[in-house]
C-alpha angles and dihedrals in degrees: 000000000000112000135180088248092055092050093044092050093047094049094045088056098040112027108129103216115056090207091063120086136177113258097180143342122203130183113197133187114297089037092279108165122203120190118188118197130196134181143186088242119028136307113231131196086249091058089053093047092049091049092046090051092046091053093043092051092052103040107056114221089204088064096043125005116226143154116232131202122179119188143144119280089245133222095272098048123111117250111261106170137043093250090062091058091049092046094052098044108133093028131109114263140180116222126196112195124209087251090059097254115145118213123184121191148098119311099234101173145356123197139131092017090301131111126206114211123187114204130182130209136176121228116180090342093307118118117222130190122216123192116208120194108194130178113227090236086065094052121087093183140358125181140149115292100229122184119189 
């Protein structure tokens, strides 16, 4: 049986570009497999095609039938792995805590399963800075805060 652990182990040992990392792997009903890649540079369609072919060559569809989709994690996706926090240090993020609090600010630092977010607010024309130190276990979701 194909599992997320099998795919993750295989890709970590065989992925071609060392800048590319696995952001998430999901297996949904009907044996539909979704692999989400991320990188410190950019993910190209070619990277996704190579990864798809690599997985398809290793996991025989004659043994177990599956559908496979490989894509980039995307700008609006929540962070799933440590490398995404590191990649986005210095960028604006939106944090949802497990208590339901929403914090928007700049991701200043990530270490020891803790993020430091600096937010600004204006009260009576005066700008104030607040530093939030939040353990990952207290975060339900963190992603880039993108305004178009």
